DRENGU-623511 format. One record per atom (N, C-alpha, C): residue in three letters; x, y, z. Coordinates in steps of 0.02 Angstrom, whole numbers, plus 50000, padded with zeros to 5 digits. Example, Ala and Ser with C-alpha at 12.3 -4.5 7.8 and 13.67 -1.06 7.14 Angstrom:
REM DRENGU-623511
ALA506604971650390/ALA506154977550390/ALA506604983550390/SER506424988850354/SER506844994750357/SER506455000250394/
//
This chain:
REM DRENGU-623511
UNK510814855751480/UNK510954862851491/UNK510684866851431/UNK510214871351444/UNK509874874951391/UNK510284880951368/UNK510284882051302/UNK510604887851273/UNK510094893251261/UNK510314899451261/UNK509894905251247/UNK509944906651172/UNK509454904151135/UNK509464904751062/UNK508974910051040/UNK509214914851001/UNK508784920350977/UNK508814920650901/UNK508224920150869/UNK508204921150797/UNK508234928550783/UNK508744930750746/UNK508844937950735/UNK508714939950663/UNK508644935050617/UNK508484936250547/UNK508264929550519/UNK508044929450457/UNK507844923150426/UNK508424918250428/UNK508284912350458/UNK508774906950460/UNK509434909050493/UNK509404913850538/UNK510004916450571/UNK509874916850646/UNK510304913650685/UNK510204913050757/UNK510834915150795/UNK510744919650843/UNK511284921450889/UNK511174917550953/UNK511694914050975/UNK511644909851035/UNK512104912651088/UNK511824913851148/UNK512224916151204/UNK512414910051247/UNK513054908751250/UNK513314903451294/UNK513484906451361/UNK514024904051391/UNK514234906751455/UNK514764912251443/UNK514534918351439/UNK514964924151427/UNK515244924451357/UNK514974920751311/UNK515204920951241/UNK514634918851195/UNK514684920651132/UNK514154919251083/UNK514404914851027/UNK513934911550993/UNK514064908550928/UNK513454909750885/UNK513524908550820/UNK512994909950772/UNK512844903750731/UNK512204902350719/UNK511994896850676/UNK511654899750615/UNK511884897650556/UNK511594899850492/UNK511294893750459/UNK510644894050443/UNK510304888250414/UNK510174889150340/UNK510154883550306/UNK509934883250236/UNK509624876350228/UNK508974875950235/UNK508644869450235/UNK508854865450296/UNK509094859350285/UNK509294855150341/UNK510014856350362/UNK510404859750321/UNK511114860850335/UNK511224867350372/UNK511764867650410/UNK511924873750447/UNK512674875150443/UNK512834881450450/UNK513514883750462/UNK513544886050535/UNK514054883950570/UNK514144885850640/UNK514744890550643/UNK514624896550669/UNK515164901450675/UNK515354902050749/UNK515944899550766/UNK516204899050833/UNK515834893550873/UNK516134891550929/UNK515864885850965/UNK515854886751041/UNK515994892751066/UNK515984893951137/UNK516574890951174/UNK516544891151240/UNK517054888151283/UNK517004880451279/UNK517534876951299/UNK517474869651305/UNK516884867651350/UNK516774871451402/UNK516234869951448/UNK515544871451422/UNK515494874351362/UNK514854875951331/UNK514594870451285/UNK514914864651285/UNK514734859651234/UNK513994857551239/UNK513744856451299/UNK513044854451305/UNK512584859951277/UNK512744866151292/UNK512354871751265/UNK512404871951189/UNK513004870651163/UNK513094870751090/UNK512654865551057/UNK512664859451082/UNK512254854151053/UNK511514855651061/UNK511324858451119/UNK510634860251130/UNK510414865751081/UNK510854870551066/UNK510664875951020/UNK510524873250951/UNK510914868250929/UNK510784865150864/UNK510094861750864/UNK509944858250918/UNK509294854850923/UNK508714859850923/UNK508814865550956/UNK508284870550960/UNK508104873450892/UNK508584873650846/UNK508434876350779/UNK508264870850730/UNK508154864750756/UNK507954859250714/UNK508524855950676/UNK509124856450703/UNK509704853550670/UNK510044848550716/UNK510644846450697/UNK511024841650735/UNK511754842450716/UNK512214840050758/UNK512924840950743/UNK513134837850677/UNK512824832350658/UNK513014829150594/UNK512774833250534/UNK512344838150545/UNK512104842350490/UNK512504848750482/UNK513024849650524/UNK513444855650519/UNK513904854950459/UNK513804859150408/UNK514214858750347/UNK514934860850360/UNK515024865650405/UNK515694867950422/UNK515664872150485/UNK516214872350520/UNK516314876850576/UNK516774882350553/UNK516554888650559/UNK516974894350544/UNK517164897550611/UNK517804899050617/UNK518054901850680/UNK518304908950669/UNK518034913650708/UNK518274920550702/UNK518994921150724/UNK519174917550778/UNK519864917550803/UNK519924911850853/UNK520544909850865/UNK520664903550900/UNK520764904250975/UNK520404908751008/UNK520404908951080/UNK519934903451106/UNK520074901151167/UNK519704895451193/UNK518954896551198/UNK518744902751208/UNK518024903951216/UNK517654904251149/UNK518014903151094/UNK517714902751028/UNK517874896050993/UNK518424893151013/UNK518674886950983/UNK518434880751020/UNK518114881551077/UNK518004876251125/UNK517824869351100/UNK517324868651055/UNK517104862151032/UNK517254860850959/UNK517694864850929/UNK517844864050858/UNK518164857250845/UNK518644855250885/UNK518974848950874/UNK518504843150888/UNK518074843850937/UNK517574838650951/UNK517144837350889/UNK516904842550857/UNK516484841750797/UNK516884838850740/UNK517504841150732/UNK517924838550678/UNK518074831150687/UNK518274829350748/UNK518474822450761/UNK517884817650763/UNK517314820050787/UNK516734815650796/UNK516314815050733/UNK516234820550697/UNK515774820650639/UNK516124822250573/UNK516774823350575/UNK517134824950514/UNK516994831950488/UNK516764836350532/UNK516584843150512/UNK517214847250496/UNK517264850250438/UNK517844854450424/UNK517834860750467/UNK518434862850489/UNK518514868850530/UNK518934873750490/UNK518644879650476/UNK518974884550434/UNK519124890950473/UNK519724893750460/UNK519934900050489/UNK520334903850436/UNK520514910050452/UNK520974913750409/UNK521654910150410/UNK522004910550355/UNK522644907150348/UNK523124908750406/UNK523124915050428/UNK523574917050483/UNK523354914250550/UNK522734911950554/UNK522474909250617/UNK522524901750621/UNK522674898450565/UNK522714891150564/UNK523234888450614/UNK523854890950614/UNK524334888450664/UNK524144890050735/UNK523764895550745/UNK523514897150811/UNK523024891750834/UNK522584889650789/UNK522104884350806/UNK522444877750821/UNK523004876450789/UNK523394870350803/UNK523784871050867/UNK523804877050896/UNK524174878650956/UNK524934878150946/UNK525154880150886/UNK525864881050875/UNK526114887050915/UNK525664891550931/UNK525784897150976/UNK525114898951007/UNK525124903051059/UNK524504905151091/UNK524534912651105/UNK524114916351071/UNK524044923451083/UNK523404924651121/UNK523444923651186/UNK522864924251229/UNK523084927551294/UNK522654931651324/UNK522844935151384/UNK523104930151436/UNK523654931851469/UNK523964927251517/UNK523764929051588/UNK523934924451634/UNK523734925251704/UNK524034931551734/UNK524664932951718/UNK524994938851746/UNK524644945251726/UNK524434945751663/UNK524094951751640/UNK523404952351673/UNK523064946751681/UNK522414946951714/UNK522494949351786/UNK522984946751821/UNK523094948751891/UNK523274956151895/UNK523684958451848/UNK523884965451848/UNK523284970051836/UNK522764967451804/UNK522164971351790/UNK521584969451836/UNK521744965851889/UNK521234963451935/UNK520844968951970/UNK521124974951971/UNK520774980552003/UNK520194983151960/UNK520194981151896/UNK519664983651852/UNK519004980051867/UNK518454983651865/UNK517804980451880/UNK517674974451834/UNK517494968951865/UNK517294963051827/UNK517844958451805/UNK518474960551810/UNK519024956551782/UNK519104949951821/UNK519144950251888/UNK519254944151926/UNK518654939351922/UNK518024941751928/UNK517464937151917/UNK517474933951848/UNK517644937951797/UNK517704935151729/UNK518234929751728/UNK518814930951759/UNK519354926151759/UNK519154919551792/UNK518794920051848/UNK518564913951882/UNK518094910051836/UNK517634913551804/UNK517184910151758/UNK517564906951701/UNK518044910551672/UNK518424907951616/UNK518784901451634/UNK519074901251694/UNK519414895251716/UNK518924889451723/UNK518354890751751/UNK517854885451761/UNK517574882951695/UNK517544887251645/UNK517254885451581/UNK517754882351533/UNK518384881851555/UNK518894878751513/UNK519314883651474/UNK519374889751500/UNK519744894851464/UNK520484893551458/UNK520754889151500/UNK521474887551495/UNK521594880251474/UNK521074876651458/UNK521144869751436/UNK521434869651365/UNK521844864651351/UNK522134864151284/UNK521614861051237/UNK521414864951186/UNK520904862651138/UNK521144863651066/UNK521734861251048/UNK521964862250980/UNK521524858550929/UNK521474861350870/UNK521144857950814/UNK521684854250775/UNK521594847850766/UNK522114843850734/UNK522234845650661/UNK521684846950626/UNK521744848350553/UNK521314854250533/UNK521474860250558/UNK521104866050535/UNK521314867750464/UNK520894871450428/UNK521054873350360/UNK520894880650349/UNK521254883650302/UNK521114890650284/UNK520454890950246/UNK520124896650249/UNK519504897550211/UNK519614895350139/UNK519164891450110/UNK519264888850042/UNK519234894249988/UNK518994900150004/UNK518974905649956/UNK518904912149994/UNK518944917649958/UNK518834924149990/UNK518094925550002/UNK517684921249976/UNK516964921849988/UNK516614925149930/UNK515934924649930/UNK515564921149982/UNK515694913649981/UNK515734910750041/UNK515874903650046/UNK515264899650026/UNK515364893949996/UNK514824889649973/UNK514574885550033/UNK514264889150079/UNK514014886250141/UNK513344889650158/UNK512944886550201/UNK512334889950223/UNK512474896950248/UNK512084901750224/UNK512184908750242/UNK512624912550195/UNK513014908950153/UNK513474912150106/UNK513914917450139/UNK514234915750196/UNK514634920650232/UNK515264922650193/UNK515444928950201/UNK516054931650169/UNK516564933150224/UNK517114929550228/UNK517624931050279/UNK517974937650263/UNK518084941550315/UNK518434947950309/UNK518974948250362/UNK519594948650341/UNK520164948650388/UNK520174955150428/UNK520164954550494/UNK520164960350539/UNK520674959150594/UNK521314959450578/UNK521834957750628/UNK521874962850684/UNK522164960650739/UNK522264964950796/UNK522104961150860/UNK521484958650865/UNK521324954450923/UNK521764948350922/UNK521834945250864/UNK522344940150849/UNK522584941650778/UNK523114938150758/UNK523404939450692/UNK522914937950636/UNK522514932650645/UNK522064930550591/UNK521334931550607/UNK521184935850654/UNK520474936950671/UNK520094938950608/UNK519494936150600/UNK519054937750544/UNK518344938850568/UNK518014943550536/UNK517294944250545/UNK516964941150483/UNK516314940350486/UNK515954937350429/UNK515384941950409/UNK515374943350344/UNK514854947650316/UNK514324943250283/UNK513704944750298/UNK513134941150267/UNK512754946150226/UNK512974947650165/UNK512644952850124/UNK511904951550113/UNK511714945350102/UNK511024943750088/UNK510574944550150/UNK510874944450209/UNK510484945050270/UNK510604951650306/UNK511024955850276/UNK511154962550303/UNK511474962350372/UNK511924957550382/UNK512214956650448/UNK512974956050445/UNK513284957650500/UNK514004956750510/UNK514104953050575/UNK514504947750573/UNK514674943950633/UNK515354946550657/UNK515344950150712/UNK515924954150732/UNK516454950650772/UNK516344944350793/UNK516844940950834/UNK517044945250893/UNK517694945750907/UNK517934949850962/UNK518234956450938/UNK518164957850873/UNK518394964250846/UNK517914969850862/UNK517264968150865/UNK516744973050881/UNK516204969450921/UNK516164971050985/UNK515694967751030/UNK515184972851055/UNK514694970451093/UNK514184974951121/UNK514134974451196/UNK514584970751226/UNK514584969951298/UNK515094964651318/UNK515304964951382/UNK515774959951407/UNK515764960251482/UNK515934954751514/UNK515924954451588/UNK516404959351619/UNK516924961551581/UNK517414966251608/UNK517254973451590/UNK516684974651561/UNK516504981451538/UNK515854983751570/UNK515834990151586/UNK515214993151611/UNK514854996951556/UNK515124996851495/UNK514795000051439/UNK514254995551410/UNK513754998551380/UNK513254994951342/UNK513264997351270/UNK513184992851224/UNK513194994651154/UNK513864993251122/UNK513944995051058/UNK514554993451021/UNK515174996151055/UNK515684992051059/UNK516294993751094/UNK516854988851076/UNK517454990651095/UNK518024986151090/UNK518134982951158/UNK518454977151158/UNK518664974151221/UNK519244978251250/UNK519384977151314/UNK519964980251345/UNK520594978351307/UNK521074982851306/UNK521704981651270/UNK522044975251291/UNK521974973251353/UNK522344967351376/UNK522144961051339/UNK521564961151306/UNK521334955351269/UNK521594955151197/UNK521874960751173/UNK522094961051104/UNK522834959451097/UNK523004955751045/UNK523704954451030/UNK524044960851006/UNK523704964750964/UNK523964971050939/UNK523404976150941/UNK523394980150993/UNK522824984751003/UNK522754989850948/UNK523314992450923/UNK523274997450870/UNK522954994550807/UNK523134988450789/UNK522844985250730/UNK522104983750742/UNK521934981950803/UNK521224980650818/UNK520814986950808/UNK521094992650827/UNK520744999050817/UNK520675000550743/UNK521214999350705/UNK521195000550633/UNK520684996150599/UNK520604989950623/UNK520134985250591/UNK519414987550597/UNK519274992150643/UNK518594994750647/UNK518404998350582/UNK518905001250548/UNK518765004550484/UNK518524999350433/UNK518854993650433/UNK518664988250387/UNK517954985950401/UNK517794985050465/UNK517124982750483/UNK516604988050465/UNK516764994350478/UNK516294999650464/UNK516135000450390/UNK516564997950348/UNK516454998450275/UNK515974993050250/UNK515784988350293/UNK515344982850273/UNK514614985150278/UNK514234983650227/UNK513534985650225/UNK513114980950269/UNK512764983650316/UNK512344979550359/UNK511984983750411/UNK511434981050435/UNK511024984350486/UNK510954979950548/UNK511344974550551/UNK511304969950608/UNK512004967650626/UNK512204968850688/UNK512854966650713/UNK512744960850762/UNK513074955250747/UNK513044949450791/UNK513744948450820/UNK513844950550883/UNK514514950650912/UNK514714944050944/UNK515344943450959/UNK515594937650996/UNK515414937951069/UNK515264943951094/UNK515064945051163/UNK514544950551165/UNK514004949551201/UNK513494954551207/UNK512894953151162/UNK512374957151168/UNK511754956051129/UNK511824958451057/UNK511364956151015/UNK511324958650947/UNK511194966150947/UNK511464969450896/UNK511374976650891/UNK511084978350823/UNK510544982150823/UNK510224984050760/UNK510374991450746/UNK510554992750683/UNK510744999350661/UNK511344998750615/UNK511515004050581/UNK512075003750533/UNK512715001250565/UNK513034996550534/UNK513664993850560/UNK514194999350562/UNK514175003850513/UNK514645009550513/UNK514585013550577/UNK513975015050598/UNK513865018850659/UNK514105014950720/UNK514005008350720/UNK514235004250776/UNK514995004350781/UNK515345003950724/UNK516075004150725/UNK516315011050748/UNK515985016250726/UNK516175023050748/UNK516085023850823/UNK515545021150848/UNK515415021750920/UNK515945017950960/UNK516135012050936/UNK516645008150970/UNK517315011950972/UNK517475015250917/UNK518095019050914/UNK518085024850964/UNK517525028150969/UNK517455033851016/UNK517535031651088/UNK517305025551103/UNK517315023251173/UNK517885018351187/UNK518365017951142/UNK518915013251152/UNK519235014551220/UNK519295009251259/UNK519575009751327/UNK520315008251323/UNK520765012751345/UNK521485011551338/UNK521705005051371/UNK521515003751433/UNK521714997551465/UNK522464996951471/UNK522694991651502/UNK523414990551510/UNK523674986551451/UNK524244988451423/UNK524554984751369/UNK524824978151396/UNK524734972951357/UNK524964966451380/UNK525694965351367/UNK525984969151320/UNK526684968351304/UNK526834962651259/UNK526304959351232/UNK526424953651188/UNK526584956051118/
//
């Protein structure tokens, strides 16, 4: 199963899986993998590494923006099979272990089924493993505030709201920000194109997610690599401002 791999900067690749993205950062033979797609994206994930001339055993670390199934999908597979460390924000570590789950539930999805794209998205998510249990047995908090001593020298930036420990990654040397689900550029449930927030039903705390756009907008960069949607070129500040302007109220999940 072929992955859609796009080189967006030197040694920087945005990969489109099935309705979700991950990023590969290279430094010689070693790579940092940011997010891992759905459980059903594993073949695409392995293919994407091969396409950039790497292999799973060359992954220095897996960095996770947040522990939803469409980003955590193959993290435990890589950890258990190759000994790859899996790092998240400290507040997201118990989420990755599945001590709790802050993810949109079936009832909320059904209540929002009238929204364009929601039910087709839900069917795809189920088929891709969106409700499969994929806990990481031994996740760890980021070893420093950054830049991390990993390919790409990513700097974790805490942006809570989508989940308690959601983080984006700043690549100062590459002029890029990896936005995870805090700042996206498209989604199967959205008719908007360009920088935007996800529907409120996907956020654990919608107000905090909106506030985190300020944090993202303060990061210097001209390239946004989102968790969903295509790469966006232009000032990250402007992208965050545009997302705030177009924030869709959506239904509150009550979580």
